[in-house]
MISE-845692 format. One line per 4 residues: number of its first residue (from 1); their letters; for each residue x, y, z of C-alpha. Coordinates in pm, whole numbers. Layout:
NUM = a = X:Y:Z | ... $
This chain:
1 = mlrk = 3920:13203:7407 | 3976:13095:7767 | 4030:12736:7649 | 4298:12853:7401 $
5 = iclg = 4479:13046:7676 | 4474:12738:7904 | 4608:12517:7627 | 4883:12768:7558 $
9 = ltal = 4981:12779:7926 | 4986:12400:7939 | 5224:12387:7644 | 5454:12639:7810 $
13 = llpl = 5456:12445:8137 | 5525:12102:7984 | 5905:12137:8008 | 5865:12227:8377 $
17 = lpaq = 5660:11924:8477 | 5815:11695:8742 | 6104:11489:8610 | 5980:11167:8769 $
21 = aqis = 5829:11065:8438 | 6182:11032:8301 | 6276:10749:8538 | 6260:10423:8343 $
25 = dgev = 6037:10150:8492 | 5942:10380:8779 | 6261:10313:8978 | 6637:10346:8955 $
29 = rigi = 6804:10002:8948 | 7168:9936:9031 | 7325:9594:8976 | 7631:9520:9193 $
33 = itdm = 7853:9258:9030 | 8136:9172:9269 | 8344:8898:9425 | 8179:8768:9740 $
37 = ssiy = 8346:8427:9771 | 8682:8422:9592 | 9016:8601:9587 | 8874:8955:9624 $
41 = revg = 8591:8873:9867 | 8715:9139:10112 | 8613:9396:9849 | 8271:9254:9772 $
45 = rvad = 8135:9126:10100 | 8003:9463:10223 | 7952:9633:9885 | 7573:9628:9915 $
49 = iaae = 7583:9794:10259 | 7800:10080:10130 | 7562:10129:9837 | 7256:10118:10065 $
53 = mavn = 7413:10383:10291 | 7452:10615:9992 | 7090:10557:9889 | 6963:10617:10242 $
57 = dhgg = 7170:10935:10278 | 7011:11057:9956 | 6669:11009:10113 | 6599:10664:9974 $
61 = rvlg = 6452:10803:9652 | 6556:11005:9350 | 6316:11232:9162 | 6044:11084:9381 $
65 = kpvr = 6116:10727:9269 | 6267:10440:9471 | 6618:10307:9423 | 6659:9930:9404 $
69 = ifir = 6988:9742:9448 | 7070:9394:9321 | 7389:9207:9408 | 7554:8916:9226 $
73 = dhks = 7870:8714:9306 | 8100:8682:9004 | 8354:8460:9188 | 8637:8640:9001 $
77 = dpqv = 8526:8468:8681 | 8461:8696:8378 | 8217:8445:8229 | 8013:8430:8550 $
81 = alea = 8020:8811:8559 | 7887:8832:8202 | 7608:8591:8286 | 7517:8808:8585 $
85 = arel = 7527:9122:8369 | 7301:8962:8109 | 7052:8847:8375 | 7044:9187:8546 $
89 = heeh = 6991:9357:8210 | 6739:9123:8051 | 6534:9032:8358 | 6565:9348:8570 $
93 = nvda = 6657:9622:8320 | 6919:9775:8552 | 7035:10130:8483 | 7393:10082:8604 $
97 = flem = 7641:9809:8685 | 7850:9875:8996 | 8182:9756:9148 | 8322:9477:8918 $
101 = vste = 8643:9402:9109 | 8921:9246:8894 | 9028:9399:8566 | 8932:9091:8362 $
105 = vala = 8576:9111:8497 | 8561:9487:8453 | 8671:9472:8088 | 8406:9213:8005 $
109 = vqqy = 8125:9397:8186 | 8229:9737:8050 | 8200:9607:7693 | 7860:9451:7765 $
113 = akdn = 7742:9775:7927 | 7863:9979:7630 | 7684:9751:7384 | 7358:9773:7580 $
117 = dila = 7352:10142:7682 | 7413:10081:8054 | 7643:10277:8285 | 7947:10089:8423 $
121 = lhtg = 8060:10229:8759 | 8394:10064:8845 | 8526:10078:9200 | 8726:9761:9275 $
125 = aggs = 8900:9703:8941 | 9241:9861:8896 | 9357:9832:8536 | 9421:10174:8383 $
129 = iltg = 9321:10017:8050 | 8960:10089:8152 | 9013:10456:8071 | 9271:10386:7801 $
133 = eacs = 9228:10175:7492 | 8929:9989:7645 | 8748:10305:7760 | 8374:10354:7713 $
137 = plgv = 8155:10666:7680 | 7943:10514:7959 | 8231:10387:8175 | 8336:10544:8506 $
141 = hwvy = 8656:10445:8691 | 8618:10585:9041 | 8853:10468:9317 | 9207:10407:9187 $
145 = dtha = 9399:10255:8897 | 9734:10093:8833 | 9892:10422:8724 | 9788:10600:9045 $
149 = laag = 9929:10318:9258 | 10255:10327:9063 | 10281:10706:9063 | 10241:10713:9439 $
153 = taaa = 10440:10420:9566 | 10701:10382:9292 | 10783:10753:9273 | 10811:10801:9649 $
157 = vtes = 11017:10486:9707 | 11251:10553:9414 | 11300:10913:9523 | 11399:10798:9873 $
161 = ggds = 11678:10575:9738 | 11498:10259:9626 | 11647:10272:9278 | 11662:9900:9188 $
165 = wffv = 11345:9692:9161 | 11234:9333:9120 | 10868:9258:9046 | 10659:8964:9165 $
169 = tads = 10368:8995:8924 | 10027:8835:8884 | 9984:8678:8540 | 9677:8887:8457 $
173 = nfgr = 9582:9211:8283 | 9583:9382:8620 | 9923:9250:8727 | 10087:9330:8397 $
177 = slea = 9940:9683:8395 | 10054:9743:8751 | 10409:9630:8674 | 10424:9829:8350 $
181 = dasa = 10301:10151:8513 | 10539:10116:8809 | 10835:10022:8586 | 10779:10331:8374 $
185 = vvkr = 10788:10553:8683 | 11102:10385:8820 | 11289:10419:8489 | 11174:10777:8437 $
189 = mgge = 11324:10865:8774 | 11659:10704:8695 | 11603:10368:8863 | 11636:10024:8707 $
193 = vlgr = 11431:9706:8696 | 11648:9399:8760 | 11390:9134:8686 | 11047:8987:8735 $
197 = avhp = 10884:8661:8841 | 10529:8584:8739 | 10278:8390:8948 | 9936:8252:8850 $
201 = pran = 9631:8416:9008 | 9509:8245:9328 | 9855:8109:9402 | 9939:7938:9729 $
205 = dfsr = 10316:7916:9697 | 10537:8219:9622 | 10865:8065:9738 | 11019:8045:9389 $
209 = qlae = 10929:8402:9297 | 11049:8539:9632 | 11374:8341:9611 | 11441:8499:9270 $
213 = aqts = 11371:8840:9423 | 11616:8773:9708 | 11897:8668:9477 | 11840:8956:9235 $
217 = gaki = 12009:9205:9463 | 11727:9456:9406 | 11668:9702:9688 | 11291:9688:9632 $
221 = vala = 11077:9377:9597 | 10751:9503:9445 | 10434:9296:9460 | 10233:9368:9145 $
225 = tagd = 9940:9165:9272 | 9640:9205:9502 | 9382:9040:9726 | 9468:8704:9881 $
229 = datn = 9772:8677:9654 | 9929:8990:9804 | 9848:8873:10157 | 10000:8529:10099 $
233 = airq = 10310:8674:9932 | 10380:8905:10227 | 10328:8623:10476 | 10577:8406:10291 $
237 = ayel = 10822:8694:10249 | 10819:8731:10628 | 10866:8357:10681 | 11162:8353:10439 $
241 = glmq = 11328:8639:10626 | 11299:8878:10336 | 11114:9137:10547 | 11396:9143:10802 $
245 = gdqt = 11681:9178:10550 | 11823:9467:10351 | 11548:9454:10090 | 11223:9646:10121 $
249 = vvgl = 10890:9487:10029 | 10653:9727:9856 | 10291:9641:9787 | 10146:9811:9481 $
253 = lipe = 9792:9714:9585 | 9786:9600:9945 | 9451:9503:10101 | 9368:9758:10369 $
257 = tlpq = 9277:9465:10594 | 9631:9322:10567 | 9747:9429:10917 | 9432:9276:11061 $
261 = qlgl = 9489:8951:10871 | 9862:8910:10932 | 9924:9128:11237 | 10147:9433:11262 $
265 = yvss = 10459:9231:11345 | 10444:9069:11000 | 10316:9361:10792 | 10472:9665:10961 $
269 = gvkl = 10689:9887:10743 | 10517:9789:10417 | 10452:10097:10205 | 10143:10136:9989 $
273 = ttaf = 9927:10389:9812 | 9560:10419:9900 | 9266:10634:9796 | 9109:10648:10143 $
277 = ywny = 9199:10611:10510 | 8920:10587:10765 | 9119:10778:11031 | 9214:11067:10803 $
281 = ddkt = 8984:11335:10949 | 8655:11386:11133 | 8453:11331:10816 | 8609:10991:10745 $
285 = rdwt = 8587:10887:11110 | 8218:10977:11136 | 8132:10785:10819 | 8336:10483:10929 $
289 = erfr = 8158:10478:11265 | 7824:10451:11083 | 7961:10192:10842 | 8110:9985:11126 $
293 = artg = 7778:9989:11310 | 7617:9831:11004 | 7891:9583:10911 | 8131:9536:11200 $
297 = atgt = 8409:9627:10953 | 8632:9930:10913 | 8572:10133:10598 | 8821:10083:10314 $
301 = mfsa = 8879:10269:9989 | 8655:10014:9820 | 8353:10057:10049 | 8397:10434:10071 $
305 = giys = 8437:10445:9693 | 8110:10260:9640 | 7935:10499:9877 | 8085:10794:9689 $
309 = vvgh = 8004:10687:9333 | 7647:10583:9418 | 7585:10914:9590 | 7728:11107:9295 $
313 = ylka = 7526:10897:9050 | 7202:10978:9233 | 7289:11349:9246 | 7352:11341:8872 $
317 = ieaa = 7012:11178:8806 | 6851:11448:9016 | 7034:11721:8824 | 6963:11566:8484 $
321 = gtdd = 6594:11502:8559 | 6625:11155:8406 | 6807:10824:8444 | 6903:10823:8076 $
325 = psav = 7267:10708:8086 | 7410:10968:7847 | 7240:11255:8027 | 7342:11121:8367 $
329 = iakm = 7709:11070:8287 | 7722:11422:8142 | 7599:11555:8478 | 7843:11330:8665 $
333 = relp = 8124:11501:8472 | 7979:11845:8534 | 7930:11815:8911 | 8237:11839:9141 $
337 = vedv = 8315:11543:9368 | 8382:11639:9729 | 8268:11389:9989 | 8387:11145:10254 $
341 = farn = 8591:10956:9993 | 8714:11213:9742 | 8908:11533:9789 | 8925:11771:9492 $
345 = grlr = 8751:11518:9270 | 8628:11556:8914 | 8517:11309:8648 | 8697:11342:8315 $
349 = edgr = 8558:11268:7972 | 8758:10943:7948 | 8582:10810:8259 | 8865:10864:8507 $
353 = mvhd = 8762:11026:8836 | 9065:11228:8941 | 9116:11288:9314 | 9389:11299:9578 $
357 = myla = 9567:10976:9672 | 9778:10898:9981 | 10114:10731:10035 | 10097:10530:10357 $
361 = eikr = 10312:10303:10569 | 10186:10024:10795 | 10264:10109:11157 | 10482:9917:11397 $
365 = paes = 10292:9747:11681 | 10395:10011:11938 | 10269:10292:11714 | 9912:10160:11682 $
369 = tatg = 9683:10301:11951 | 9344:10149:11858 | 9180:9877:11653 | 9211:9970:11287 $
373 = dyft = 9482:10230:11357 | 9725:10074:11112 | 9850:10341:10870 | 10069:10647:10887 $
377 = ilqt = 9993:10884:10599 | 10330:10992:10464 | 10221:11210:10175 | 9914:11345:9996 $
381 = ipgd = 9947:11298:9620 | 9739:11550:9420 | 9507:11388:9166 | 9676:11547:8866 $
385 = vafr = 10004:11389:8979 | 9863:11050:9078 | 9657:10984:8766 | 9794:10992:8413 $
389 = smed = 9680:11266:8180 | 9387:11206:7947 | 9621:11256:7651 | 9851:10975:7767 $
393 = gncp = 9559:10737:7813 | 9476:10719:7442 | 9104:10667:7498 | 8979:10622:7139 $
397 = yve = 8650:10811:7169 | 8807:11122:7329 | 8934:11371:7073 $
């Protein structure tokens, strides 16, 4: 009789046993696939440190099991990224892919992750297509997207009188998405688009495109590009005198390191939208001080975004009691996001993490009081304003 009672108690307690047994392979494995040597290397070069900080702040373990991080350089080549994804999956059985800067890379990896039941945690890629027609039930788009950049910068600049635009656009999915999203905002607000000039990715010479922008008569010259391309375009715009004329140069995705690379004399006055500013409040300053001690670099929206999504991912595993991707992403949607990166954040069913964004302007030299003190925050843009609605995204698996 006693044996029957013990067996009955054991059966009742089985659901309450420690959840460690639900961690596949005895550890949580995250594969960072990023650009460490090409056009977006400023995004990827400290990605592993930001991820490690999140793991350490979580205690180094989840459900009693260690967390292991792998990092691979995709060199801004989708094929190289796919090879890295395949290797991380087949040889290391990673639970999640992380970062994936560049929309072309992100689209390729997201499809591979979807086909192989792996989470895709995007931080550096910007194309809003990732939560639109190319969305995935296991895809998460964390930091920003082309719509949020357009909604912030294009709306604010058009509202303040910049009602005629000319686009210098990267010939890529990202560039085209950025231009399309910004153009839609400008036209909706009564402005007009006077023209566009396309440049190949990794361009060295923007003189033709900038000359077309100068002769267009547009009040706003918008750079629908990013990384080294955006930096080189602004440098050449300054050299051509465009920055000192009647036209205003607007960067739709300006590297946060731009003032450091070009100096404030060249970059001052450029407006941009960002998801994070290290000098925003005490919380961001404290985190950046720790990050700088590890890397020698100031925190950007990309590094803070990696820290944020990894931390949220580990919390979701803890809450779900398993690293099963479907269970984890359900918890990621359920838990609010409020940390050093995100204000008023929440993860929607289409994979978009909605949070506040910021319209900023690069300071003049006399206004900067310390190293890294480059931005003036002009406006906080609520997440529901910055990011498009789920209905407008047309994600096919969301009813």
